[in-house]
C-alpha positions in Angstrom: 108.7 124.3 97.4 108.3 127.4 100.0 109.5 127.5 103.2 107.2 129.3 105.8 109.6 129.8 108.6 107.4 127.9 110.7 108.5 125.5 113.0 105.8 122.7 114.7 107.6 119.8 117.4 105.7 116.3 117.0 104.1 115.4 120.6 104.0 112.0 122.4 101.3 110.7 120.2 102.6 111.7 117.0 100.7 114.5 116.2 102.2 117.9 114.7 99.7 121.1 114.4 99.4 122.9 110.7 98.9 126.5 112.1 95.5 128.0 111.4 97.4 130.5 108.6 98.6 127.4 106.3 95.0 125.9 107.0 92.9 128.8 105.5 95.5 129.3 102.8 95.2 125.8 101.6 91.9 125.8 102.5 92.5 122.8 104.5 89.2 122.3 107.3 88.4 120.3 110.3 88.1 116.7 108.6 89.9 116.6 105.3 91.7 113.8 104.2 95.1 114.5 104.0 98.0 112.2 101.9 101.4 112.0 103.4 104.1 111.7 100.6 108.1 111.6 101.2 111.0 111.9 99.3 114.2 110.5 99.4 115.5 113.4 100.8 113.7 112.9 103.8 110.8 115.3 102.9 107.5 114.6 104.2 104.6 116.5 101.7 101.1 116.5 103.4 99.0 117.3 100.2 94.5 117.5 100.2 92.9 114.4 99.7 90.3 114.3 96.9 88.5 111.0 96.7 86.8 112.6 93.7 90.0 113.6 91.9 90.6 109.7 91.7 87.6 109.9 89.1 88.9 112.9 87.2 88.8 110.7 84.0 85.6 108.5 84.6 84.1 112.1 85.2 85.5 113.6 82.1 83.8 111.2 80.6 80.5 111.6 82.1 80.0 115.4 81.5 81.3 114.5 77.8 78.6 112.3 77.4 76.2 114.6 79.0 77.5 117.6 76.7 77.2 115.1 73.4 73.7 114.0 74.1 71.9 116.4 76.2 73.8 119.9 74.9 74.4 120.4 78.4 77.3 122.5 79.7 78.3 120.8 82.8 81.3 121.0 85.4 82.3 118.3 87.9 84.6 119.5 91.3 85.5 118.3 94.1 85.5 120.2 97.9 88.1 122.9 96.1 88.6 122.6 92.4 87.4 121.8 89.3 88.2 118.3 88.3 86.2 118.0 84.6 84.3 120.1 82.4 82.3 119.5 79.1 80.9 122.4 76.8 83.0 125.0 78.7 86.1 126.1 78.4 88.8 123.5 79.8 91.4 126.3 80.2 89.0 128.3 81.9 87.6 125.6 84.0 90.0 122.7 84.8 92.1 122.8 88.0 90.7 126.4 88.9 89.6 127.0 92.7 85.9 127.1 93.7 84.1 131.1 94.9 83.0 130.9 98.4 79.8 131.2 96.6 79.9 128.2 94.8 81.4 126.4 98.4 78.5 127.8 100.3 75.6 126.4 97.7 77.5 123.0 98.2 77.1 122.9 102.1 73.0 123.5 101.4 73.4 119.3 100.5 70.5 119.9 98.3 69.7 120.7 94.3 70.5 124.4 93.7 68.6 126.2 91.1 69.2 129.7 89.6 67.1 132.3 91.0 68.3 136.2 90.5 71.8 135.6 92.2 74.4 134.5 89.6 77.2 132.2 90.8 80.4 131.5 89.2 82.3 128.2 90.0 85.1 130.1 89.4 86.5 133.6 89.4 87.2 134.6 86.0 84.7 132.3 84.6 81.9 133.2 81.9 79.1 131.0 82.7 76.7 130.8 85.9 75.2 127.9 87.4 71.9 126.7 86.3 71.8 123.9 88.7 73.8 122.2 91.0 73.8 119.1 93.5 76.6 118.3 95.9 78.1 114.9 95.4 77.4 113.2 98.6 78.8 109.6 100.1 78.3 108.1 103.3 77.0 111.3 104.6 80.0 113.5 103.3 80.4 116.2 100.5 83.2 115.3 98.2 82.4 117.3 95.2 79.5 118.9 93.3 78.4 118.3 89.4 76.5 121.6 87.6 74.8 122.5 85.1 76.2 126.4 83.8 74.8 128.9 81.5 76.5 131.6 79.4 72.8 133.7 79.8 72.5 136.1 82.3 69.0 135.3 83.5 68.6 131.3 81.9 65.4 129.5 81.8 64.6 127.5 84.9 62.1 124.6 85.6 63.1 123.2 88.6 61.3 119.7 87.1 62.9 119.9 83.8 65.3 117.5 82.3 68.7 119.0 82.9 68.1 119.4 86.6 67.1 115.8 86.7 70.2 114.5 85.0 72.4 116.6 87.2 70.2 115.1 90.4 71.0 111.2 88.6 74.9 112.4 87.9 75.3 113.4 91.7 73.7 110.3 93.4 75.3 107.8 90.6 78.9 109.4 91.3 78.4 109.4 94.8 77.5 105.8 95.0 81.1 105.1 92.8 83.2 106.0 95.9 80.7 103.4 98.3 81.1 100.5 96.4 
């Protein structure tokens, strides 16, 4: 654990303010859920909670199936990192932070289809986003599923089977949180 040198007091309602610098560095936004851990030495640890992270093994099986059946390269993310992928190097993608461009793509809450802007999911990736659809549960964006391609200018058809499969997967994963 790394000391920051910042000290905060608990107010009369039991609240502690997390400094802006730490929130920015850790990509904690207003309304983000935080999980609270304690240890035997009396330490209290806050960790960003990723609801889709709980479905990581299920998401990995889902994208493996999409890859095997449809030969698609697929990546699933939560709001900050890649949690599952198939058809691409797991070392290159898994647990990597998302690029700001990909985060902005998620915020649009609709199917993204490649145009002329090449968007990478994470820095250092060798593939570009071809189609992407945010995973929405109860009105909140919990992650995103994307079909990626290593081609500089992939062939695009928003009515293609790949686009429909990405939309279907997004809807299906989003509903897993609601049940």
